[in-house]
DSSP file (Angstrom, degrees, kcal/mol; ACC not computed):
  #  RESIDUE AA STRUCTURE BP1 BP2  ACC     N-H-->O    O-->H-N    N-H-->O    O-->H-N    TCO  KAPPA ALPHA  PHI   PSI    X-CA   Y-CA   Z-CA
    1    1 A X              0   0    0      0, 0.0     2,-0.3     0, 0.0     0, 0.0   0.000 360.0 360.0 360.0 133.3   27.3   10.4   -1.5
    2    2 A X        -     0   0    0      1,-0.0     2,-0.3     0, 0.0     0, 0.0  -0.750 360.0-131.3-100.1 145.0   26.8    6.8   -2.8
    3    3 A X        -     0   0    0     -2,-0.3     2,-0.0     1,-0.1    -1,-0.0  -0.657  28.5-108.3 -89.8 149.7   25.1    4.0   -1.0
    4    4 A X     >  -     0   0    0     -2,-0.3     4,-2.1     1,-0.1     5,-0.2  -0.309  30.7-107.7 -71.4 161.3   26.7    0.6   -0.7
    5    5 A X  H  > S+     0   0    0      1,-0.2     4,-2.0     2,-0.2     5,-0.2   0.842 118.1  53.6 -61.3 -33.8   25.3   -2.3   -2.7
    6    6 A X  H  > S+     0   0    0      2,-0.2     4,-1.9     1,-0.2    -1,-0.2   0.889 109.3  47.4 -68.4 -39.3   23.8   -3.9    0.4
    7    7 A X  H  > S+     0   0    0     -3,-0.2     4,-2.3     2,-0.2     5,-0.2   0.921 112.9  47.5 -68.6 -44.4   21.9   -0.8    1.4
    8    8 A X  H  X S+     0   0    0     -4,-2.1     4,-2.3     1,-0.2     5,-0.2   0.922 113.4  48.0 -64.1 -44.5   20.4   -0.1   -2.0
    9    9 A X  H  X S+     0   0    0     -4,-2.0     4,-2.1    -5,-0.2    -1,-0.2   0.889 112.2  49.3 -64.0 -40.4   19.3   -3.7   -2.5
   10   10 A X  H  X S+     0   0    0     -4,-1.9     4,-2.2     2,-0.2    -1,-0.2   0.909 111.4  48.3 -66.5 -43.0   17.7   -3.9    1.0
   11   11 A X  H  X S+     0   0    0     -4,-2.3     4,-2.1     1,-0.2    -2,-0.2   0.926 112.7  48.2 -64.2 -44.4   15.8   -0.6    0.5
   12   12 A X  H  X S+     0   0    0     -4,-2.3     4,-2.3     1,-0.2    -1,-0.2   0.887 110.2  52.7 -63.7 -38.6   14.5   -1.7   -2.9
   13   13 A X  H  X S+     0   0    0     -4,-2.1     4,-2.5     2,-0.2    -1,-0.2   0.918 108.1  50.1 -64.1 -43.7   13.5   -5.1   -1.5
   14   14 A X  H  X S+     0   0    0     -4,-2.2     4,-2.5     1,-0.2    -1,-0.2   0.896 110.8  49.9 -61.8 -40.2   11.5   -3.4    1.3
   15   15 A X  H  X S+     0   0    0     -4,-2.1     4,-2.2     2,-0.2    -1,-0.2   0.893 111.4  48.7 -66.1 -38.9    9.7   -1.2   -1.2
   16   16 A X  H  X S+     0   0    0     -4,-2.3     4,-2.5     2,-0.2    -2,-0.2   0.909 111.9  48.6 -66.2 -42.0    8.9   -4.2   -3.4
   17   17 A X  H  X S+     0   0    0     -4,-2.5     4,-2.4     2,-0.2    -2,-0.2   0.918 111.8  49.4 -63.7 -43.5    7.5   -6.1   -0.4
   18   18 A X  H  X S+     0   0    0     -4,-2.5     4,-2.5     2,-0.2    -2,-0.2   0.891 111.0  50.2 -63.2 -39.9    5.4   -3.1    0.7
   19   19 A X  H  X S+     0   0    0     -4,-2.2     4,-2.5     2,-0.2    -2,-0.2   0.921 111.4  47.5 -65.0 -44.2    4.0   -2.8   -2.8
   20   20 A X  H  X S+     0   0    0     -4,-2.5     4,-2.3     2,-0.2    -2,-0.2   0.894 112.5  50.0 -63.4 -39.4    3.1   -6.4   -3.0
   21   21 A X  H  X S+     0   0    0     -4,-2.4     4,-2.6     2,-0.2    -2,-0.2   0.915 110.6  49.5 -64.4 -43.4    1.5   -6.2    0.4
   22   22 A X  H  X S+     0   0    0     -4,-2.5     4,-2.9     1,-0.2     5,-0.2   0.921 111.2  49.4 -61.9 -44.4   -0.5   -3.2   -0.6
   23   23 A X  H  X S+     0   0    0     -4,-2.5     4,-2.6     2,-0.2     5,-0.3   0.918 111.6  49.3 -60.8 -43.5   -1.7   -4.9   -3.8
   24   24 A X  H  X S+     0   0    0     -4,-2.3     4,-2.5     2,-0.2     5,-0.3   0.937 114.2  44.0 -61.8 -47.7   -2.7   -8.0   -1.9
   25   25 A X  H  X S+     0   0    0     -4,-2.6     4,-2.5     2,-0.2     6,-0.5   0.931 115.7  47.9 -64.0 -45.7   -4.7   -6.0    0.7
   26   26 A X  H  X S+     0   0    0     -4,-2.9     4,-1.6    -5,-0.2     5,-0.4   0.911 116.7  42.1 -63.4 -43.5   -6.3   -3.7   -1.9
   27   27 A X  H  < S+     0   0    0     -4,-2.6    12,-0.3    -5,-0.2    -1,-0.2   0.882 117.9  45.7 -72.5 -38.1   -7.3   -6.6   -4.1
   28   28 A X  H  < S+     0   0    0     -4,-2.5    11,-0.7    -5,-0.3    -2,-0.2   0.902 126.0  27.4 -72.9 -41.6   -8.5   -8.9   -1.3
   29   29 A X  H  < S-     0   0    0     -4,-2.5    -2,-0.2    -5,-0.3    -3,-0.2   0.628  97.5-124.2 -98.2 -14.6  -10.5   -6.3    0.7
   30   30 A X    ><  -     0   0    0     -4,-1.6     3,-2.0    -5,-0.4     8,-0.2   0.755  41.8-173.3  74.1  23.6  -11.5   -3.9   -2.1
   31   31 A X  T 3   +     0   0    0     -6,-0.5    -1,-0.2    -5,-0.4    15,-0.1  -0.288  65.0   3.4 -57.1 125.4   -9.9   -1.1   -0.1
   32   32 A X  T 3  S+     0   0    0     13,-0.6    15,-0.3     1,-0.2    -1,-0.3   0.402  92.4 147.0  83.0  -2.2  -10.5    2.3   -1.6
   33   33 A X    <   -     0   0    0     -3,-2.0    14,-1.1    13,-0.1    -1,-0.2  -0.256  51.2-137.7 -68.3 154.4  -12.8    1.0   -4.4
   34   34 A X  S    S+     0   0    0     12,-0.2     2,-0.2    14,-0.1    -1,-0.1   0.594  87.1  58.1 -87.0 -12.0  -15.6    3.1   -5.7
   35   35 A X  S    S-     0   0    0     -5,-0.1     3,-0.3     1,-0.0    12,-0.1  -0.663  82.5-125.9-111.0 171.0  -18.0    0.1   -5.9
   36   36 A X  S    S+     0   0    0     -2,-0.2    10,-0.0     1,-0.2     6,-0.0  -0.120  75.8 108.9-107.9  36.6  -19.0   -2.3   -3.1
   37   37 A X        +     0   0    0     -7,-0.1    -1,-0.2     2,-0.1    -7,-0.1   0.476  54.0 101.6 -91.3  -1.9  -18.0   -5.5   -4.8
   38   38 A X  S    S-     0   0    0     -3,-0.3     2,-0.3    -8,-0.2    -9,-0.1  -0.299  70.1-118.0 -83.7 166.9  -15.0   -6.3   -2.6
   39   39 A X  S    S+     0   0    0    -11,-0.7     2,-0.2   -12,-0.3    -1,-0.1  -0.760  73.8  17.0 -99.0 147.0  -14.7   -8.8    0.3
   40   40 A X  S    S+     0   0    0     -2,-0.3   -11,-0.1   -10,-0.1    -2,-0.0  -0.554 107.5   1.2  96.8-158.8  -14.0   -7.6    3.8
   41   41 A X        +     0   0    0     -2,-0.2    -3,-0.0     1,-0.1    -2,-0.0  -0.322  51.2 161.5 -69.4 149.8  -14.2   -4.2    5.4
   42   42 A X     >  +     0   0    0    -11,-0.1     4,-0.7   -10,-0.1    -1,-0.1   0.377  38.8 106.9-143.6  -4.4  -15.4   -1.3    3.3
   43   43 A X  T >4 S+     0   0    0      1,-0.2     3,-0.7     2,-0.2    -2,-0.0   0.933  95.9   8.4 -50.6 -77.7  -16.5    1.4    5.7
   44   44 A X  T 34 S+     0   0    0      1,-0.2    -1,-0.2     3,-0.0    -3,-0.0   0.496 118.9  73.7 -87.6  -3.1  -13.9    4.2    5.6
   45   45 A X  T 34 S+     0   0    0      2,-0.0   -13,-0.6    11,-0.0     2,-0.3   0.460  70.6 102.4 -92.2  -0.2  -12.0    2.8    2.6
   46   46 A X    <<  -     0   0    0     -3,-0.7     2,-0.3    -4,-0.7   -12,-0.2  -0.620  51.2-162.5 -90.9 145.8  -14.4    3.6   -0.2
   47   47 A X        -     0   0    0    -14,-1.1    -2,-0.0   -15,-0.3     3,-0.0  -0.917  18.9-156.8-124.3 148.7  -13.9    6.6   -2.5
   48   48 A X  S    S+     0   0    0     -2,-0.3     2,-0.3     1,-0.0    -1,-0.1   0.623  80.8  43.5 -97.8 -15.3  -16.3    8.4   -4.8
   49   49 A X  S  > S-     0   0    0      1,-0.1     4,-2.1     0, 0.0     3,-0.3  -0.914  82.5-118.5-128.1 154.2  -13.7    9.8   -7.2
   50   50 A X  H  > S+     0   0    0     -2,-0.3     4,-2.4     1,-0.2     5,-0.2   0.857 115.3  57.0 -58.3 -34.7  -10.6    8.3   -8.9
   51   51 A X  H  > S+     0   0    0      1,-0.2     4,-2.1     2,-0.2    -1,-0.2   0.890 107.2  47.8 -64.6 -38.3   -8.5   10.9   -7.1
   52   52 A X  H  > S+     0   0    0     -3,-0.3     4,-2.4     2,-0.2    -1,-0.2   0.886 109.6  53.5 -68.6 -38.1   -9.8    9.7   -3.7
   53   53 A X  H  X S+     0   0    0     -4,-2.1     4,-2.2     2,-0.2    -2,-0.2   0.928 109.8  47.7 -60.4 -45.9   -9.1    6.1   -4.7
   54   54 A X  H  X S+     0   0    0     -4,-2.4     4,-2.4     1,-0.2    -2,-0.2   0.900 110.5  51.9 -62.4 -41.3   -5.5    7.0   -5.6
   55   55 A X  H  X S+     0   0    0     -4,-2.1     4,-2.2     1,-0.2    -1,-0.2   0.897 109.0  50.5 -63.1 -40.1   -5.1    8.9   -2.3
   56   56 A X  H  X S+     0   0    0     -4,-2.4     4,-2.4     2,-0.2    -1,-0.2   0.909 111.0  48.7 -63.7 -42.1   -6.4    5.8   -0.3
   57   57 A X  H  X S+     0   0    0     -4,-2.2     4,-2.5     2,-0.2    -2,-0.2   0.893 110.7  50.2 -66.9 -38.7   -4.0    3.5   -2.1
   58   58 A X  H  X S+     0   0    0     -4,-2.4     4,-2.1     2,-0.2    -1,-0.2   0.894 110.9  49.6 -65.4 -38.7   -1.1    5.9   -1.4
   59   59 A X  H  X S+     0   0    0     -4,-2.2     4,-1.9     2,-0.2    -2,-0.2   0.922 111.5  48.8 -63.8 -43.4   -2.0    6.0    2.2
   60   60 A X  H  X S+     0   0    0     -4,-2.4     4,-2.3     1,-0.2    -2,-0.2   0.897 109.2  52.8 -63.0 -40.7   -2.2    2.2    2.3
   61   61 A X  H  X S+     0   0    0     -4,-2.5     4,-2.7     1,-0.2    -1,-0.2   0.901 107.2  52.4 -61.6 -41.4    1.2    2.0    0.6
   62   62 A X  H  X S+     0   0    0     -4,-2.1     4,-2.0     1,-0.2    -1,-0.2   0.896 109.7  48.6 -61.4 -40.4    2.7    4.2    3.3
   63   63 A X  H  X S+     0   0    0     -4,-1.9     4,-2.1     2,-0.2    -1,-0.2   0.887 111.5  50.0 -65.7 -39.2    1.2    2.0    6.0
   64   64 A X  H  X S+     0   0    0     -4,-2.3     4,-2.7     2,-0.2     5,-0.2   0.898 109.4  50.9 -67.0 -40.6    2.7   -1.1    4.3
   65   65 A X  H  X S+     0   0    0     -4,-2.7     4,-2.6     1,-0.2     6,-0.3   0.906 110.9  49.2 -62.5 -41.0    6.1    0.5    4.0
   66   66 A X  H  X>S+     0   0    0     -4,-2.0     5,-2.0     2,-0.2     4,-0.7   0.900 112.2  48.5 -64.8 -39.9    6.1    1.4    7.7
   67   67 A X  H  <5S+     0   0    0     -4,-2.1     3,-0.5     2,-0.2    -2,-0.2   0.915 114.4  44.6 -66.7 -43.5    5.0   -2.2    8.5
   68   68 A X  H  <5S+     0   0    0     -4,-2.7    -2,-0.2     1,-0.2    -1,-0.2   0.885 115.0  48.6 -68.4 -38.4    7.7   -3.7    6.4
   69   69 A X  H  <5S-     0   0    0     -4,-2.6    -1,-0.2    -5,-0.2    -2,-0.2   0.559 112.1-119.3 -78.9  -7.1   10.4   -1.3    7.6
   70   70 A X  T  <5 +     0   0    0     -4,-0.7     2,-0.2    -3,-0.5    -3,-0.2   0.639  67.3 138.3  78.2  14.4    9.4   -1.9   11.2
   71   71 A X      <       0   0    0     -5,-2.0    -1,-0.3    -6,-0.3    -2,-0.1  -0.633 360.0 360.0 -92.3 151.1    8.5    1.7   11.8
   72   72 A X              0   0    0     -2,-0.2    -1,-0.1    -3,-0.1    -5,-0.1   0.356 360.0 360.0-121.7 360.0    5.4    2.8   13.7
């Protein structure tokens, strides 16, 4: 089954917006970083291994996609 051009464009746009939002939050707050050089909250978002850092970023991306898509 093929999706219409409007549906595909809208979905891609939401994913791009969520990715940009995740990048902004991660860079601004230092979310998931292994060091404490970031600004903002750092409590539960810090990781000791690169794998944990990646997992934190994927979790944040999922939250951003839900926020952009209007899902809770």
